[in-house]
Backbone as JSON, one array per atom type, in Angstrom:
{
  "sequence": "MPFTEHLAELRKRILLSLGVLLFFFVLSFNYSEEIFSLLMMPMKKTVAVIKEPPYIVLAPSRIKNQNLVFLGPAEAFWMHLKISLISGLILSLPVIFFQLWKFVSPGLLPKERKYVMPFVISASGLFFAGAFFCFIIVLPFAMNFLLTYKTENLVPMISVGKYIDFCLKFILAFGAIFELPLIILFLSRIGIVRPETLARHRKYAILGAFVIAAILTPTPDAFNQTLMAVPIILLYEIGILVSRIFVRRKNG",
  "N": [[5.34, -30.4, -13.77], [6.28, -30.04, -17.26], [8.59, -27.49, -18.48], [7.5, -25.91, -20.52], [4.76, -26.21, -20.06], [4.54, -24.95, -17.61], [5.06, -22.31, -18.43], [2.83, -21.93, -20.08], [0.79, -22.12, -18.18], [1.46, -19.92, -16.58], [1.07, -17.85, -18.43], [-1.7, -18.09, -18.8], [-2.65, -17.37, -16.22], [-1.72, -14.74, -16.05], [-3.1, -13.51, -18.17], [-5.76, -13.81, -17.32], [-5.67, -12.22, -15.0], [-5.04, -9.72, -16.16], [-7.33, -9.35, -17.68], [-9.32, -9.02, -15.71], [-8.26, -6.74, -14.5], [-8.52, -4.9, -16.61], [-11.31, -4.76, -16.8], [-12.0, -3.57, -14.28], [-10.57, -1.23, -14.58], [-11.95, 0.12, -16.65], [-14.41, 0.37, -15.37], [-13.66, 1.99, -13.18], [-12.81, 4.26, -14.54], [-15.2, 5.36, -15.38], [-16.06, 6.45, -13.04], [-14.13, 8.24, -12.31], [-14.08, 10.95, -11.68], [-15.46, 11.12, -9.27], [-13.73, 9.57, -7.7], [-11.48, 11.16, -7.81], [-12.4, 13.42, -6.39], [-12.6, 12.23, -3.88], [-9.89, 11.72, -3.39], [-9.01, 14.24, -2.9], [-9.38, 14.71, -0.26], [-7.11, 14.6, 1.64], [-6.03, 17.16, 1.24], [-7.97, 18.8, 2.24], [-8.5, 18.08, 4.81], [-7.08, 17.43, 8.09], [-5.11, 15.59, 10.48], [-6.08, 15.5, 13.82], [-5.58, 15.58, 17.35], [-7.58, 14.89, 20.11], [-8.96, 15.24, 23.47], [-10.97, 13.51, 24.16], [-12.71, 10.4, 23.42], [-13.0, 9.7, 19.92], [-10.29, 10.32, 20.2], [-8.43, 10.68, 18.04], [-9.1, 12.62, 15.29], [-10.41, 13.91, 12.16], [-9.78, 17.11, 11.21], [-10.6, 20.42, 9.9], [-8.5, 21.49, 7.21], [-5.37, 23.31, 7.35], [-4.29, 24.44, 5.14], [-3.72, 27.06, 2.87], [-4.36, 27.61, 0.05], [-6.36, 25.47, -1.56], [-6.86, 24.69, -4.07], [-6.18, 22.99, -7.12], [-4.02, 23.06, -10.0], [-3.62, 22.64, -13.58], [-0.89, 22.14, -15.77], [-0.5, 21.57, -18.37], [-2.06, 20.8, -21.57], [-2.95, 18.11, -21.64], [-2.73, 17.18, -19.07], [-4.77, 16.97, -17.1], [-6.38, 15.01, -18.23], [-4.65, 12.78, -18.32], [-4.36, 12.49, -15.6], [-6.85, 11.47, -14.82], [-6.72, 9.0, -16.11], [-4.58, 7.79, -14.71], [-5.65, 7.64, -12.13], [-7.79, 5.9, -12.63], [-6.44, 3.58, -13.48], [-4.87, 2.83, -11.23], [-6.89, 2.55, -9.31], [-8.33, 0.48, -10.51], [-6.36, -1.51, -10.38], [-6.09, -1.88, -7.58], [-8.68, -2.76, -6.91], [-8.63, -5.13, -8.29], [-6.93, -6.75, -6.91], [-7.66, -8.98, -5.09], [-8.36, -10.98, -6.99], [-5.98, -11.15, -8.45], [-4.18, -12.04, -6.48], [-5.36, -14.5, -5.99], [-4.95, -15.79, -8.47], [-2.19, -15.86, -8.44], [-1.76, -17.64, -6.32], [-2.96, -19.94, -7.4], [-1.16, -20.46, -9.4], [1.2, -21.19, -8.06], [0.32, -23.28, -6.51], [0.42, -26.0, -7.54], [2.94, -26.88, -6.77], [2.76, -27.25, -4.07], [2.06, -29.04, -0.99], [-0.82, -31.21, -0.49], [-2.15, -30.55, 1.95], [-1.33, -27.97, 2.27], [-2.51, -26.57, 0.25], [-5.05, -25.89, 1.01], [-4.99, -23.45, 2.17], [-5.66, -21.42, 0.48], [-7.85, -19.54, 0.45], [-7.51, -18.22, 3.04], [-5.02, -17.04, 2.42], [-5.6, -15.34, 0.22], [-7.53, -13.64, 1.35], [-6.16, -12.53, 3.58], [-3.88, -11.36, 2.35], [-5.09, -9.51, 0.58], [-6.6, -8.04, 2.45], [-4.58, -6.94, 4.12], [-3.25, -5.28, 2.29], [-5.33, -3.47, 1.63], [-5.74, -2.4, 4.17], [-3.29, -1.09, 4.61], [-3.38, 0.83, 2.54], [-5.67, 2.26, 3.34], [-4.88, 3.21, 5.88], [-2.8, 4.89, 5.09], [-4.2, 6.78, 3.55], [-6.05, 7.91, 5.35], [-4.6, 8.68, 7.65], [-1.76, 9.17, 7.19], [-1.41, 10.69, 4.72], [-3.12, 13.1, 5.06], [-1.78, 14.2, 7.3], [0.84, 14.51, 6.32], [0.45, 16.25, 4.11], [-0.6, 18.59, 5.33], [1.5, 19.26, 7.01], [3.7, 19.64, 5.24], [2.76, 21.67, 3.55], [2.2, 23.81, 5.16], [4.27, 24.39, 6.85], [6.4, 26.86, 7.73], [5.44, 28.55, 5.69], [4.18, 30.99, 5.67], [4.33, 33.31, 4.13], [3.95, 32.38, 1.63], [2.14, 30.97, -1.12], [0.72, 27.97, -1.88], [0.83, 26.38, -5.03], [-0.13, 23.85, -6.65], [0.25, 21.38, -9.1], [-2.21, 19.28, -10.63], [-1.35, 16.84, -11.58], [1.09, 16.37, -10.22], [0.16, 16.26, -7.6], [-1.64, 14.04, -7.61], [0.12, 11.99, -8.36], [1.81, 12.0, -6.11], [-0.01, 11.23, -4.05], [-0.97, 8.69, -4.97], [1.37, 7.15, -5.21], [2.2, 7.04, -2.54], [0.0, 5.69, -1.4], [0.07, 3.18, -2.74], [2.62, 2.33, -1.93], [2.35, 2.11, 0.88], [0.34, 0.18, 0.98], [1.79, -1.98, -0.05], [3.89, -2.34, 1.86], [2.46, -3.12, 4.06], [2.09, -5.76, 3.67], [4.15, -7.03, 4.86], [4.07, -8.53, 7.42], [2.76, -10.89, 6.53], [4.54, -11.86, 4.63], [6.78, -12.39, 6.25], [5.66, -14.36, 7.9], [5.14, -16.37, 6.0], [7.76, -17.0, 5.1], [8.79, -17.93, 7.48], [7.21, -20.18, 7.94], [7.99, -21.94, 5.92], [10.55, -22.36, 6.61], [12.73, -20.75, 5.89], [13.51, -18.47, 7.32], [13.88, -17.75, 10.83], [11.92, -16.81, 13.68], [13.4, -16.07, 15.95], [15.87, -15.42, 14.88], [15.19, -13.22, 13.32], [14.41, -11.44, 15.34], [16.83, -11.11, 16.63], [18.33, -9.72, 14.79], [17.25, -7.21, 14.72], [18.17, -4.53, 14.73], [19.34, -4.23, 12.23], [17.12, -4.49, 10.68], [15.74, -2.16, 11.31], [17.44, -0.23, 10.21], [17.22, -1.07, 7.55], [14.52, -0.49, 7.15], [14.44, 2.3, 6.99], [15.99, 2.65, 4.73], [14.41, 1.37, 2.76], [12.15, 3.01, 2.96], [13.24, 5.38, 2.03], [13.61, 4.72, -0.62], [11.0, 4.13, -1.53], [9.36, 6.36, -0.98], [7.92, 9.19, -2.58], [9.17, 11.65, -2.38], [12.28, 13.26, -1.45], [12.62, 14.07, 1.21], [13.33, 13.83, 4.74], [11.19, 13.75, 6.47], [8.85, 12.56, 5.27], [9.97, 10.09, 4.74], [10.36, 9.11, 7.31], [7.71, 8.88, 8.13], [6.98, 6.62, 6.73], [8.9, 4.73, 7.45], [8.56, 4.16, 10.19], [5.99, 2.73, 10.42], [6.86, 0.43, 8.97], [8.76, -0.69, 10.68], [7.13, -1.29, 12.89], [5.4, -3.16, 11.69], [7.23, -5.13, 11.1], [7.84, -6.05, 13.68], [5.31, -7.03, 14.35], [5.13, -9.07, 12.48], [7.15, -10.81, 13.41], [6.04, -11.56, 15.87], [3.62, -12.84, 15.06], [4.64, -14.91, 13.46], [6.05, -16.38, 15.36], [3.94, -17.41, 16.87], [2.56, -19.06, 14.99], [4.6, -20.79, 14.1], [5.19, -22.09, 16.46], [2.79, -23.45, 16.84], [2.91, -25.15, 14.63], [5.16, -26.71, 15.2], [4.28, -27.81, 17.53]],
  "CA": [[5.0, -30.12, -15.16], [7.38, -29.55, -18.09], [8.8, -26.04, -18.46], [6.55, -25.26, -21.44], [3.45, -26.17, -19.4], [4.62, -23.87, -16.61], [4.9, -21.05, -19.15], [1.43, -21.83, -20.51], [0.0, -21.82, -16.98], [1.75, -18.53, -16.2], [0.39, -17.0, -19.41], [-3.12, -18.13, -18.49], [-2.91, -16.6, -15.0], [-1.49, -13.33, -16.35], [-4.19, -13.03, -19.01], [-6.95, -13.67, -16.47], [-5.47, -11.04, -14.15], [-5.14, -8.53, -17.0], [-8.74, -9.19, -18.05], [-10.02, -8.44, -14.56], [-7.74, -5.38, -14.36], [-9.14, -4.08, -17.65], [-12.7, -4.54, -16.41], [-12.07, -2.59, -13.2], [-10.07, 0.05, -15.11], [-13.07, 0.76, -17.36], [-15.39, 0.74, -14.34], [-13.12, 3.12, -12.41], [-12.77, 5.45, -15.4], [-16.54, 5.96, -15.38], [-16.24, 7.15, -11.76], [-12.85, 8.86, -11.97], [-14.31, 12.27, -11.08], [-15.79, 10.88, -7.85], [-12.52, 9.1, -7.04], [-10.62, 12.34, -7.66], [-12.94, 14.21, -5.27], [-12.21, 11.53, -2.66], [-8.46, 11.9, -3.2], [-8.77, 15.61, -2.45], [-9.57, 14.8, 1.18], [-5.9, 15.0, 2.39], [-5.82, 18.6, 1.12], [-9.02, 19.52, 2.92], [-8.57, 17.63, 6.2], [-5.83, 17.13, 8.76], [-5.27, 14.76, 11.67], [-6.05, 16.25, 15.08], [-5.69, 14.78, 18.58], [-8.45, 15.5, 21.11], [-8.88, 14.6, 24.78], [-12.09, 12.58, 24.32], [-12.8, 9.4, 22.34], [-12.01, 8.68, 19.55], [-8.96, 10.88, 20.42], [-7.86, 11.14, 16.77], [-10.18, 12.98, 14.37], [-10.03, 14.71, 11.0], [-10.21, 18.49, 11.37], [-10.37, 21.2, 8.67], [-7.1, 21.7, 6.85], [-4.79, 24.64, 7.52], [-3.7, 24.84, 3.87], [-4.36, 28.28, 2.36], [-4.94, 27.42, -1.27], [-6.64, 24.05, -1.76], [-7.18, 24.47, -5.48], [-5.1, 22.44, -7.93], [-3.96, 23.58, -11.36], [-2.92, 21.74, -14.51], [0.11, 22.93, -16.47], [-0.44, 21.15, -19.77], [-3.39, 20.48, -22.08], [-3.36, 16.72, -21.41], [-2.42, 16.76, -17.71], [-6.0, 16.57, -16.4], [-6.83, 13.74, -18.81], [-3.76, 11.73, -17.83], [-4.66, 12.3, -14.18], [-8.0, 10.56, -14.73], [-6.24, 7.67, -16.5], [-3.79, 7.25, -13.6], [-6.59, 7.29, -11.06], [-8.56, 4.72, -13.04], [-5.54, 2.43, -13.52], [-4.51, 2.42, -9.86], [-8.13, 2.07, -8.69], [-8.59, -0.84, -11.08], [-5.38, -2.45, -9.83], [-6.42, -2.17, -6.19], [-9.89, -3.58, -6.9], [-8.32, -6.44, -8.88], [-5.94, -7.48, -6.11], [-8.08, -10.33, -4.66], [-8.27, -11.92, -8.12], [-4.56, -11.31, -8.77], [-3.61, -12.91, -5.44], [-5.89, -15.85, -6.22], [-4.25, -16.35, -9.62], [-0.83, -16.16, -7.99], [-1.82, -18.87, -5.53], [-3.25, -21.05, -8.3], [0.04, -20.76, -10.18], [2.2, -21.87, -7.23], [-0.27, -24.38, -5.75], [0.86, -27.35, -7.94], [4.16, -27.25, -6.07], [2.51, -27.34, -2.63], [1.45, -30.26, -0.49], [-2.29, -31.1, -0.43], [-2.61, -29.87, 3.16], [-1.0, -26.55, 2.16], [-3.37, -25.93, -0.74], [-6.29, -25.45, 1.63], [-4.81, -22.09, 2.67], [-5.85, -20.47, -0.61], [-8.72, -18.43, 0.85], [-6.83, -17.39, 4.03], [-3.97, -16.24, 1.78], [-6.21, -14.27, -0.59], [-8.2, -12.69, 2.25], [-5.17, -11.81, 4.39], [-3.05, -10.52, 1.48], [-5.92, -8.38, 0.14], [-6.95, -7.23, 3.61], [-3.41, -6.17, 4.55], [-3.02, -4.19, 1.33], [-6.37, -2.47, 1.82], [-5.48, -1.74, 5.45], [-2.19, -0.15, 4.41], [-3.85, 1.95, 1.73], [-6.6, 3.05, 4.15], [-4.07, 3.9, 6.88], [-2.09, 5.97, 4.42], [-5.15, 7.8, 3.09], [-6.74, 8.55, 6.47], [-3.68, 9.2, 8.66], [-0.45, 9.67, 6.72], [-1.5, 11.75, 3.72], [-3.54, 14.39, 5.63], [-0.73, 14.73, 8.17], [1.97, 14.93, 5.48], [0.08, 17.42, 3.32], [-0.72, 19.77, 6.17], [2.83, 19.64, 7.5], [4.56, 20.12, 4.16], [2.24, 22.87, 2.9], [1.99, 24.89, 6.12], [5.48, 24.62, 7.64], [7.17, 28.04, 7.3], [4.93, 29.02, 4.4], [3.27, 32.1, 5.95], [4.39, 34.3, 3.05], [3.91, 31.65, 0.37], [0.85, 30.39, -1.5], [0.98, 26.76, -2.66], [0.17, 26.23, -6.32], [0.28, 22.48, -6.97], [-0.41, 20.84, -10.29], [-3.02, 18.11, -10.32], [-0.55, 15.66, -11.87], [2.04, 16.16, -9.12], [-0.6, 15.89, -6.4], [-2.14, 12.68, -7.75], [1.29, 11.11, -8.3], [2.23, 11.95, -4.71], [-0.97, 10.44, -3.28], [-1.06, 7.31, -5.42], [2.61, 6.46, -4.86], [2.15, 6.78, -1.1], [-1.02, 4.66, -1.13], [0.59, 1.9, -3.2], [3.77, 1.95, -1.11], [1.88, 1.64, 2.19], [-0.33, -1.09, 0.77], [2.81, -3.02, -0.23], [4.65, -2.64, 3.08], [1.59, -3.79, 5.03], [2.18, -7.2, 3.42], [5.36, -7.54, 5.52], [3.82, -9.66, 8.34], [2.42, -12.1, 5.78], [5.79, -12.35, 4.03], [7.58, -12.98, 7.33], [4.99, -15.6, 8.3], [5.36, -17.37, 4.95], [9.16, -17.42, 5.14], [9.0, -18.71, 8.71], [6.53, -21.47, 7.81], [8.75, -22.84, 5.04], [11.85, -22.6, 7.23], [13.83, -19.92, 5.39], [13.94, -17.62, 8.44], [13.34, -18.11, 12.14], [11.56, -15.61, 14.43], [14.49, -15.7, 16.86], [16.89, -14.76, 14.06], [14.67, -11.9, 12.97], [14.47, -10.6, 16.53], [18.24, -10.83, 16.94], [18.84, -8.76, 13.8], [16.29, -6.11, 14.7], [18.83, -3.26, 14.4], [19.51, -4.17, 10.77], [15.79, -4.27, 10.12], [15.43, -0.73, 11.47], [18.2, 0.45, 9.17], [16.61, -1.42, 6.27], [13.24, 0.2, 7.04], [14.68, 3.67, 6.51], [16.47, 2.55, 3.34], [13.23, 1.07, 1.94], [11.33, 4.21, 2.94], [13.9, 6.35, 1.15], [13.39, 4.29, -2.01], [9.59, 4.1, -1.89], [8.68, 7.65, -0.86], [8.08, 9.97, -3.8], [9.95, 12.86, -2.13], [13.53, 12.9, -0.76], [12.76, 14.65, 2.54], [13.37, 12.87, 5.85], [9.89, 13.7, 7.15], [8.03, 11.53, 4.64], [10.64, 8.8, 4.91], [10.08, 8.66, 8.68], [6.31, 8.46, 8.16], [6.89, 5.27, 6.19], [9.82, 3.81, 8.13], [8.01, 3.76, 11.49], [5.1, 1.58, 10.22], [7.61, -0.76, 8.55], [9.36, -1.27, 11.89], [6.04, -1.89, 13.67], [4.94, -4.35, 10.97], [8.29, -6.14, 11.29], [7.64, -6.63, 15.0], [4.08, -7.83, 14.28], [5.47, -10.28, 11.73], [7.89, -11.7, 14.31], [5.09, -12.09, 16.86], [2.7, -13.78, 14.4], [5.39, -16.1, 13.03], [6.33, -17.18, 16.57], [2.72, -18.15, 17.25], [2.26, -20.11, 14.02], [5.68, -21.77, 14.1], [5.01, -22.87, 17.68], [1.68, -24.38, 16.59], [3.36, -26.14, 13.67], [6.06, -27.63, 15.9], [3.52, -28.5, 18.56]],
  "C": [[6.25, -29.74, -15.94], [7.43, -28.03, -18.09], [7.79, -25.32, -19.35], [5.15, -25.19, -20.84], [3.42, -25.12, -18.3], [4.42, -22.52, -17.28], [3.46, -20.86, -19.61], [0.51, -21.49, -19.33], [0.2, -20.38, -16.54], [1.04, -17.57, -17.14], [-1.11, -16.95, -19.12], [-3.46, -17.27, -17.29], [-2.73, -15.1, -15.25], [-2.63, -12.76, -17.17], [-5.48, -12.87, -18.21], [-6.84, -12.44, -15.58], [-5.61, -9.76, -14.95], [-6.59, -8.27, -17.43], [-9.55, -8.55, -16.93], [-9.57, -6.99, -14.34], [-8.37, -4.45, -15.38], [-10.59, -3.77, -17.31], [-12.81, -3.46, -15.33], [-11.51, -1.24, -13.62], [-11.19, 0.81, -15.81], [-14.12, 1.23, -16.36], [-14.92, 1.96, -13.56], [-13.09, 4.4, -13.24], [-14.12, 6.14, -15.46], [-16.81, 6.76, -14.1], [-14.97, 7.89, -11.34], [-13.03, 10.23, -11.31], [-14.64, 12.12, -9.59], [-14.56, 10.41, -7.08], [-11.56, 10.27, -6.82], [-11.1, 13.23, -6.5], [-12.57, 13.57, -3.93], [-10.73, 11.73, -2.36], [-8.09, 13.32, -2.79], [-8.88, 15.75, -0.94], [-8.3, 15.16, 1.95], [-5.58, 16.48, 2.29], [-6.8, 19.38, 1.99], [-9.12, 19.18, 4.41], [-7.17, 17.41, 6.77], [-6.11, 16.29, 10.0], [-5.13, 15.63, 12.91], [-6.26, 15.31, 16.25], [-6.54, 15.54, 19.58], [-8.4, 14.69, 22.4], [-9.97, 13.57, 25.02], [-12.07, 11.55, 23.19], [-13.47, 10.02, 21.12], [-10.56, 9.16, 19.6], [-8.29, 11.39, 19.14], [-9.0, 11.39, 15.79], [-9.59, 13.74, 13.18], [-10.64, 16.1, 11.15], [-9.99, 19.24, 10.06], [-8.9, 21.5, 8.45], [-6.67, 23.14, 7.11], [-4.17, 25.17, 6.22], [-4.46, 26.03, 3.29], [-5.1, 28.03, 1.06], [-5.11, 25.93, -1.54], [-7.01, 23.72, -3.2], [-5.95, 23.94, -6.22], [-5.17, 23.04, -9.34], [-3.39, 22.5, -12.28], [-2.12, 22.6, -15.48], [0.25, 22.55, -17.94], [-1.81, 20.75, -20.25], [-3.88, 19.08, -21.72], [-3.2, 16.28, -19.96], [-3.66, 16.27, -16.96], [-6.49, 15.22, -16.91], [-5.97, 12.58, -18.31], [-3.98, 11.46, -16.34], [-5.81, 11.33, -14.0], [-7.6, 9.14, -15.13], [-5.46, 7.01, -15.37], [-4.69, 6.79, -12.46], [-7.33, 6.0, -11.39], [-7.69, 3.46, -13.02], [-5.23, 1.93, -12.12], [-5.75, 1.92, -9.12], [-8.47, 0.68, -9.2], [-7.64, -1.89, -10.55], [-5.73, -2.85, -8.41], [-7.67, -3.06, -6.1], [-9.64, -4.99, -7.43], [-7.45, -7.3, -7.98], [-6.43, -8.84, -5.61], [-7.98, -11.37, -5.78], [-6.81, -12.18, -8.48], [-3.89, -12.23, -7.76], [-4.09, -14.35, -5.62], [-5.18, -16.52, -7.4], [-2.81, -16.68, -9.28], [-0.79, -17.46, -7.21], [-2.07, -20.09, -6.43], [-2.02, -21.44, -9.12], [1.06, -21.54, -9.35], [1.64, -23.11, -6.54], [0.14, -25.77, -6.24], [2.14, -27.81, -7.24], [4.0, -27.39, -4.57], [1.94, -28.72, -2.27], [-0.07, -30.1, -0.43], [-2.79, -30.35, 0.8], [-2.31, -28.38, 3.13], [-1.91, -25.83, 1.17], [-4.67, -25.4, -0.15], [-6.2, -24.02, 2.15], [-5.06, -21.04, 1.61], [-6.7, -19.28, -0.18], [-8.11, -17.6, 1.98], [-5.74, -16.51, 3.42], [-4.57, -15.07, 1.02], [-6.81, -13.2, 0.31], [-7.18, -11.87, 3.03], [-4.32, -10.89, 3.53], [-3.84, -9.3, 1.01], [-6.24, -7.45, 1.31], [-5.79, -6.38, 4.1], [-3.13, -5.02, 3.6], [-4.06, -3.09, 1.51], [-6.17, -1.71, 3.13], [-4.36, -0.72, 5.32], [-2.61, 1.06, 3.6], [-4.79, 2.85, 2.53], [-5.85, 3.84, 5.22], [-3.35, 5.1, 6.28], [-3.04, 7.11, 4.08], [-5.76, 8.58, 4.25], [-5.77, 9.26, 7.42], [-2.47, 9.89, 8.04], [-0.59, 10.84, 5.76], [-2.02, 13.08, 4.27], [-2.46, 15.03, 6.5], [0.43, 15.27, 7.34], [1.64, 16.2, 4.71], [0.03, 18.68, 4.17], [0.61, 20.2, 6.75], [3.65, 20.29, 6.39], [4.08, 21.45, 3.58], [1.96, 24.01, 3.87], [3.23, 25.2, 6.94], [6.32, 25.74, 7.03], [6.75, 28.52, 5.91], [3.97, 30.2, 4.59], [3.21, 33.1, 4.81], [4.35, 33.64, 1.67], [2.5, 31.1, 0.13], [1.13, 29.15, -2.34], [0.17, 26.73, -3.95], [0.64, 24.9, -6.89], [-0.47, 22.01, -8.2], [-1.14, 19.55, -9.93], [-2.23, 16.83, -10.58], [0.41, 15.33, -10.74], [1.31, 15.68, -7.86], [-1.07, 14.44, -6.48], [-1.0, 11.68, -7.72], [1.75, 10.92, -6.86], [1.31, 11.03, -3.91], [-0.95, 8.97, -3.68], [0.2, 6.52, -5.09], [2.65, 6.13, -3.38], [1.18, 5.66, -0.79], [-0.52, 3.28, -1.55], [1.75, 1.42, -2.32], [3.32, 1.43, 0.26], [1.11, 0.34, 2.06], [0.66, -2.24, 0.65], [3.52, -3.36, 1.07], [3.77, -3.28, 4.15], [1.52, -5.3, 4.78], [3.34, -7.83, 4.18], [5.08, -8.65, 6.52], [3.5, -10.96, 7.63], [3.66, -12.71, 5.14], [6.66, -13.03, 5.08], [6.99, -14.31, 7.78], [5.25, -16.7, 7.28], [6.79, -17.89, 4.98], [9.46, -18.25, 6.38], [8.38, -20.1, 8.59], [7.31, -22.45, 6.94], [10.19, -23.01, 5.5], [13.0, -21.78, 6.71], [14.38, -19.02, 6.48], [13.31, -18.15, 9.72], [13.01, -16.82, 12.9], [12.68, -15.14, 15.35], [15.59, -14.96, 16.1], [16.45, -13.35, 13.68], [14.73, -10.94, 14.16], [15.9, -10.2, 16.87], [18.82, -9.76, 16.01], [17.91, -7.57, 13.65], [16.94, -4.79, 14.27], [19.07, -3.12, 12.9], [18.17, -3.94, 10.09], [15.38, -2.8, 10.21], [16.16, 0.09, 10.42], [17.59, 0.19, 7.79], [15.28, -0.72, 6.05], [13.42, 1.61, 6.51], [15.22, 3.67, 5.08], [15.3, 2.3, 2.39], [12.33, 2.3, 1.83], [11.93, 5.27, 2.03], [13.69, 6.02, -0.32], [11.94, 4.46, -2.43], [8.91, 5.46, -1.85], [8.94, 8.49, -2.1], [8.87, 11.26, -3.63], [11.2, 12.49, -1.31], [13.64, 13.4, 0.68], [12.65, 13.58, 3.62], [12.02, 12.73, 6.54], [9.02, 12.58, 6.58], [8.65, 10.15, 4.77], [10.38, 8.24, 6.31], [8.64, 8.19, 8.81], [6.12, 7.04, 7.65], [7.74, 4.28, 6.97], [9.25, 3.31, 9.45], [6.98, 2.63, 11.34], [5.81, 0.3, 9.78], [8.2, -1.47, 9.77], [8.29, -1.95, 12.74], [5.52, -3.16, 13.01], [5.96, -5.48, 11.07], [8.12, -6.84, 12.63], [6.37, -7.49, 15.03], [4.34, -9.14, 13.55], [6.23, -11.28, 12.58], [6.94, -12.36, 15.3], [4.18, -13.14, 16.24], [3.43, -15.05, 13.99], [5.76, -16.98, 14.22], [5.12, -18.01, 16.95], [2.46, -19.31, 16.3], [3.34, -21.17, 13.95], [5.58, -22.66, 15.32], [3.87, -23.89, 17.49], [2.11, -25.5, 15.64], [4.26, -27.18, 14.35], [5.35, -28.43, 16.96], [2.65, -29.6, 17.99]]
}
């Protein structure tokens, strides 16, 4: 297509995505109080390891003061807007991924266009898996460690804006990094990278994982960076394994 038609197609896909995002934003805003109550779970629960199945459970939190405060007249209102926007974005992801595929599909071969649904399902599923992993495992562990480590003589007093920013940034970051196996698979399928090359440069990937974690984590401490860097390294290894399987099938 001519360049102007590409721009028109891109505009169409963006407008459709924004329309869906606006719909889910309004829907989420009507339930922002319930979503906020759900986001309070990392303050009230912590990860505990037991000797019997399922081995990892959520136990009552050790945090002394679980109440949040707001420090400005509009802070609580903006908190509800942030929650609604991010919730709407997450709910819109399947449609956004579909519009992304529809935009790039004219440049693909006919046999490659049939992967639209596997792409949408896998991309959305990986993001949801990363967000769920962060919410259930990482955030409760991080909150209970940060707010109880050497704080016997201190009482935490956290503003609702800071708390929601911390949680939402972590959830979005983990959702994004869980897309890593899909990205590696895509790059391997089109021949930009090879699984053997990725395996050979594993040490650079480990270094890169900590650099990415340092950029994405909302706090500068090494503890939270490690919580993110370790899953990145594991996802990198999963991406290598999956790409080896699919590249072997393609060559076979």
